[in-house]
TORNU-904592 format. One record per residue (C-alpha): x negated, y negated, z; residue in three letters. Coordinates in nm, 3 decimals. Layout:
<r xx="X" yy="Y" zz="Z" rest="ALA"/>
...
REM end
This chain:
<r xx="5.332" yy="0.622" zz="6.103" rest="UNK"/>
<r xx="5.220" yy="0.952" zz="5.924" rest="UNK"/>
<r xx="4.911" yy="0.987" zz="6.138" rest="UNK"/>
<r xx="5.119" yy="0.947" zz="6.457" rest="UNK"/>
<r xx="5.380" yy="1.206" zz="6.344" rest="UNK"/>
<r xx="5.091" yy="1.458" zz="6.263" rest="UNK"/>
<r xx="4.924" yy="1.382" zz="6.619" rest="UNK"/>
<r xx="5.266" yy="1.400" zz="6.789" rest="UNK"/>
<r xx="5.282" yy="1.758" zz="6.647" rest="UNK"/>
<r xx="4.912" yy="1.858" zz="6.686" rest="UNK"/>
<r xx="5.012" yy="2.125" zz="6.944" rest="UNK"/>
<r xx="4.682" yy="2.143" zz="7.100" rest="UNK"/>
<r xx="4.470" yy="2.103" zz="6.782" rest="UNK"/>
<r xx="4.135" yy="1.947" zz="6.826" rest="UNK"/>
<r xx="4.113" yy="1.622" zz="6.595" rest="UNK"/>
<r xx="3.792" yy="1.508" zz="6.421" rest="UNK"/>
<r xx="3.826" yy="1.165" zz="6.226" rest="UNK"/>
<r xx="3.645" yy="1.028" zz="5.943" rest="UNK"/>
<r xx="3.482" yy="0.699" zz="5.922" rest="UNK"/>
<r xx="3.715" yy="0.394" zz="5.914" rest="UNK"/>
<r xx="4.086" yy="0.364" zz="5.904" rest="UNK"/>
<r xx="4.144" yy="0.728" zz="5.975" rest="UNK"/>
<r xx="3.954" yy="0.670" zz="6.310" rest="UNK"/>
<r xx="4.160" yy="0.347" zz="6.370" rest="UNK"/>
<r xx="4.484" yy="0.516" zz="6.292" rest="UNK"/>
<r xx="4.429" yy="0.818" zz="6.529" rest="UNK"/>
<r xx="4.309" yy="0.576" zz="6.805" rest="UNK"/>
<r xx="4.610" yy="0.367" zz="6.763" rest="UNK"/>
<r xx="4.835" yy="0.663" zz="6.787" rest="UNK"/>
<r xx="4.682" yy="0.748" zz="7.155" rest="UNK"/>
<r xx="4.304" yy="0.791" zz="7.248" rest="UNK"/>
<r xx="4.256" yy="1.129" zz="7.385" rest="UNK"/>
<r xx="3.958" yy="1.340" zz="7.497" rest="UNK"/>
<r xx="4.034" yy="1.593" zz="7.214" rest="UNK"/>
<r xx="3.975" yy="1.328" zz="6.951" rest="UNK"/>
<r xx="3.627" yy="1.326" zz="6.811" rest="UNK"/>
<r xx="3.552" yy="0.990" zz="6.642" rest="UNK"/>
<r xx="3.284" yy="0.978" zz="6.386" rest="UNK"/>
<r xx="3.118" yy="0.635" zz="6.364" rest="UNK"/>
<r xx="2.839" yy="0.600" zz="6.097" rest="UNK"/>
<r xx="2.878" yy="0.956" zz="5.978" rest="UNK"/>
<r xx="3.021" yy="0.877" zz="5.627" rest="UNK"/>
<r xx="3.092" yy="1.221" zz="5.465" rest="UNK"/>
<r xx="3.054" yy="1.432" zz="5.779" rest="UNK"/>
<r xx="3.415" yy="1.481" zz="5.888" rest="UNK"/>
<r xx="3.490" yy="1.793" zz="5.699" rest="UNK"/>
<r xx="3.179" yy="1.975" zz="5.786" rest="UNK"/>
<r xx="3.196" yy="1.870" zz="6.148" rest="UNK"/>
<r xx="3.558" yy="1.999" zz="6.151" rest="UNK"/>
<r xx="3.417" yy="2.333" zz="5.974" rest="UNK"/>
<r xx="3.154" yy="2.366" zz="6.253" rest="UNK"/>
<r xx="3.415" yy="2.305" zz="6.522" rest="UNK"/>
<r xx="3.661" yy="2.548" zz="6.366" rest="UNK"/>
<r xx="3.378" yy="2.826" zz="6.362" rest="UNK"/>
<r xx="3.271" yy="2.740" zz="6.712" rest="UNK"/>
<r xx="3.631" yy="2.747" zz="6.852" rest="UNK"/>
<r xx="3.812" yy="2.995" zz="6.635" rest="UNK"/>
<r xx="4.082" yy="3.026" zz="6.878" rest="UNK"/>
<r xx="4.170" yy="2.636" zz="6.844" rest="UNK"/>
<r xx="4.322" yy="2.476" zz="6.538" rest="UNK"/>
<r xx="4.112" yy="2.189" zz="6.422" rest="UNK"/>
<r xx="4.266" yy="1.904" zz="6.234" rest="UNK"/>
<r xx="4.025" yy="1.663" zz="6.028" rest="UNK"/>
<r xx="4.174" yy="1.330" zz="5.952" rest="UNK"/>
<r xx="3.985" yy="1.148" zz="5.694" rest="UNK"/>
<r xx="4.007" yy="0.898" zz="5.396" rest="UNK"/>
<r xx="3.960" yy="0.964" zz="5.028" rest="UNK"/>
<r xx="3.641" yy="0.748" zz="5.027" rest="UNK"/>
<r xx="3.489" yy="0.928" zz="5.322" rest="UNK"/>
<r xx="3.592" yy="1.273" zz="5.152" rest="UNK"/>
<r xx="3.444" yy="1.172" zz="4.826" rest="UNK"/>
<r xx="3.107" yy="1.145" zz="5.011" rest="UNK"/>
<r xx="3.146" yy="1.503" zz="5.100" rest="UNK"/>
<r xx="3.283" yy="1.643" zz="4.782" rest="UNK"/>
<r xx="3.079" yy="1.970" zz="4.808" rest="UNK"/>
<r xx="3.203" yy="2.033" zz="5.157" rest="UNK"/>
<r xx="3.521" yy="2.170" zz="4.999" rest="UNK"/>
<r xx="3.322" yy="2.449" zz="4.843" rest="UNK"/>
<r xx="3.132" yy="2.516" zz="5.158" rest="UNK"/>
<r xx="3.482" yy="2.528" zz="5.362" rest="UNK"/>
<r xx="3.641" yy="2.760" zz="5.104" rest="UNK"/>
<r xx="3.356" yy="3.010" zz="5.125" rest="UNK"/>
<r xx="3.349" yy="2.985" zz="5.501" rest="UNK"/>
<r xx="3.725" yy="3.061" zz="5.481" rest="UNK"/>
<r xx="3.834" yy="2.945" zz="5.843" rest="UNK"/>
<r xx="4.179" yy="3.021" zz="5.915" rest="UNK"/>
<r xx="4.205" yy="2.726" zz="6.182" rest="UNK"/>
<r xx="4.093" yy="2.429" zz="5.974" rest="UNK"/>
<r xx="4.319" yy="2.175" zz="5.825" rest="UNK"/>
<r xx="4.192" yy="1.874" zz="5.628" rest="UNK"/>
<r xx="4.432" yy="1.590" zz="5.598" rest="UNK"/>
<r xx="4.306" yy="1.338" zz="5.351" rest="UNK"/>
<r xx="4.457" yy="0.971" zz="5.362" rest="UNK"/>
<r xx="4.450" yy="0.864" zz="5.017" rest="UNK"/>
<r xx="4.502" yy="0.488" zz="4.948" rest="UNK"/>
<r xx="4.292" yy="0.515" zz="4.629" rest="UNK"/>
<r xx="4.045" yy="0.267" zz="4.741" rest="UNK"/>
<r xx="3.723" yy="0.219" zz="4.946" rest="UNK"/>
<r xx="3.881" yy="0.019" zz="5.228" rest="UNK"/>
<r xx="3.585" yy="-0.032" zz="5.433" rest="UNK"/>
<r xx="3.368" yy="-0.187" zz="5.163" rest="UNK"/>
<r xx="3.629" yy="-0.423" zz="5.002" rest="UNK"/>
<r xx="3.897" yy="-0.220" zz="4.845" rest="UNK"/>
<r xx="3.742" yy="-0.115" zz="4.546" rest="UNK"/>
<r xx="3.924" yy="0.130" zz="4.343" rest="UNK"/>
<r xx="3.821" yy="0.496" zz="4.444" rest="UNK"/>
<r xx="3.775" yy="0.801" zz="4.227" rest="UNK"/>
<r xx="4.131" yy="0.921" zz="4.348" rest="UNK"/>
<r xx="4.272" yy="0.609" zz="4.180" rest="UNK"/>
<r xx="4.086" yy="0.722" zz="3.867" rest="UNK"/>
<r xx="4.228" yy="1.059" zz="3.841" rest="UNK"/>
<r xx="4.060" yy="1.285" zz="4.088" rest="UNK"/>
<r xx="4.304" yy="1.497" zz="4.284" rest="UNK"/>
<r xx="4.170" yy="1.650" zz="4.603" rest="UNK"/>
<r xx="4.444" yy="1.892" zz="4.623" rest="UNK"/>
<r xx="4.351" yy="2.031" zz="4.277" rest="UNK"/>
<r xx="3.991" yy="2.043" zz="4.369" rest="UNK"/>
<r xx="4.040" yy="2.231" zz="4.682" rest="UNK"/>
<r xx="4.282" yy="2.463" zz="4.519" rest="UNK"/>
<r xx="4.018" yy="2.539" zz="4.241" rest="UNK"/>
<r xx="3.771" yy="2.594" zz="4.529" rest="UNK"/>
<r xx="4.004" yy="2.855" zz="4.681" rest="UNK"/>
<r xx="4.179" yy="2.680" zz="4.970" rest="UNK"/>
<r xx="4.455" yy="2.906" zz="5.109" rest="UNK"/>
<r xx="4.724" yy="2.597" zz="5.101" rest="UNK"/>
<r xx="4.712" yy="2.255" zz="4.937" rest="UNK"/>
<r xx="4.956" yy="1.985" zz="4.873" rest="UNK"/>
<r xx="4.992" yy="1.625" zz="4.799" rest="UNK"/>
<r xx="5.268" yy="1.430" zz="4.994" rest="UNK"/>
<r xx="5.399" yy="1.080" zz="4.926" rest="UNK"/>
<r xx="5.692" yy="1.040" zz="5.189" rest="UNK"/>
<r xx="5.738" yy="1.061" zz="5.556" rest="UNK"/>
<r xx="5.988" yy="1.340" zz="5.493" rest="UNK"/>
<r xx="5.724" yy="1.534" zz="5.336" rest="UNK"/>
<r xx="5.500" yy="1.474" zz="5.631" rest="UNK"/>
<r xx="5.786" yy="1.585" zz="5.878" rest="UNK"/>
<r xx="5.784" yy="1.905" zz="5.678" rest="UNK"/>
<r xx="5.405" yy="1.931" zz="5.681" rest="UNK"/>
<r xx="5.414" yy="1.912" zz="6.060" rest="UNK"/>
<r xx="5.615" yy="2.216" zz="6.085" rest="UNK"/>
<r xx="5.404" yy="2.376" zz="5.820" rest="UNK"/>
<r xx="5.094" yy="2.318" zz="6.023" rest="UNK"/>
<r xx="5.242" yy="2.505" zz="6.327" rest="UNK"/>
<r xx="5.218" yy="2.839" zz="6.126" rest="UNK"/>
<r xx="4.910" yy="3.057" zz="6.104" rest="UNK"/>
<r xx="4.707" yy="2.996" zz="5.802" rest="UNK"/>
<r xx="4.526" yy="3.253" zz="5.575" rest="UNK"/>
<r xx="4.230" yy="3.021" zz="5.508" rest="UNK"/>
<r xx="4.144" yy="2.645" zz="5.508" rest="UNK"/>
<r xx="4.419" yy="2.402" zz="5.417" rest="UNK"/>
<r xx="4.415" yy="2.061" zz="5.269" rest="UNK"/>
<r xx="4.699" yy="1.812" zz="5.242" rest="UNK"/>
<r xx="4.660" yy="1.468" zz="5.081" rest="UNK"/>
<r xx="4.882" yy="1.203" zz="5.209" rest="UNK"/>
<r xx="4.913" yy="0.917" zz="4.940" rest="UNK"/>
<r xx="4.930" yy="0.602" zz="5.134" rest="UNK"/>
<r xx="4.962" yy="0.228" zz="5.063" rest="UNK"/>
<r xx="4.637" yy="0.037" zz="5.023" rest="UNK"/>
<r xx="4.659" yy="-0.238" zz="5.298" rest="UNK"/>
<r xx="4.443" yy="-0.380" zz="5.569" rest="UNK"/>
<r xx="4.608" yy="-0.323" zz="5.888" rest="UNK"/>
<r xx="4.516" yy="-0.441" zz="6.214" rest="UNK"/>
<r xx="4.240" yy="-0.216" zz="6.359" rest="UNK"/>
<r xx="4.265" yy="-0.020" zz="6.678" rest="UNK"/>
<r xx="3.894" yy="0.053" zz="6.735" rest="UNK"/>
<r xx="3.804" yy="0.380" zz="6.919" rest="UNK"/>
<r xx="3.499" yy="0.386" zz="7.154" rest="UNK"/>
<r xx="3.177" yy="0.326" zz="6.968" rest="UNK"/>
<r xx="2.959" yy="0.505" zz="7.223" rest="UNK"/>
<r xx="2.888" yy="0.821" zz="7.040" rest="UNK"/>
<r xx="2.729" yy="0.992" zz="7.348" rest="UNK"/>
<r xx="3.048" yy="0.901" zz="7.556" rest="UNK"/>
<r xx="3.270" yy="1.053" zz="7.278" rest="UNK"/>
<r xx="3.078" yy="1.359" zz="7.265" rest="UNK"/>
<r xx="3.067" yy="1.407" zz="7.626" rest="UNK"/>
<r xx="3.437" yy="1.360" zz="7.676" rest="UNK"/>
<r xx="3.507" yy="1.611" zz="7.388" rest="UNK"/>
<r xx="3.270" yy="1.871" zz="7.539" rest="UNK"/>
<r xx="3.410" yy="1.827" zz="7.883" rest="UNK"/>
<r xx="3.776" yy="1.882" zz="7.728" rest="UNK"/>
<r xx="3.646" yy="2.203" zz="7.585" rest="UNK"/>
<r xx="3.498" yy="2.302" zz="7.920" rest="UNK"/>
<r xx="3.129" yy="2.253" zz="7.835" rest="UNK"/>
<r xx="2.861" yy="2.061" zz="8.014" rest="UNK"/>
<r xx="2.798" yy="1.736" zz="7.936" rest="UNK"/>
<r xx="2.438" yy="1.613" zz="7.832" rest="UNK"/>
REM end
């Protein structure tokens, strides 16, 4: 429900998804040419989002990833902060578990707070959200211009929901995304 709300309010933002449940949630909300699903690229979503934000400075980029995937890219928060894109929003779906490998407790279930880490790195805006009402307010907040990268943690329930699998053909996903941006496909 939270991901669908964010996507309904995306206002033209390009979306990059992290491995696993974030990709399933984005796909379930509606498969689109401006969704870029990362299959088998654990830890890559935040930096792919940064590269896209730098290459497309006139477009907003929304990365939707999970706590386990973002933990694999812990250092990306420092890199993103130093690059200081004003068009990059990271949304971390945090169920405090490694959902793709058996629901073991993740570091966020043991006290690591991505919003605090991002704040310490120098992100322009950070917050931790726990309700759909807060997601509604976030949708409005994301429409406003940013002064730098933003990171929002959505605390969610740890559960194994039915999966809506996006296309697994990475070349086809890349080509349709490039075509959406007006680039030649290869």
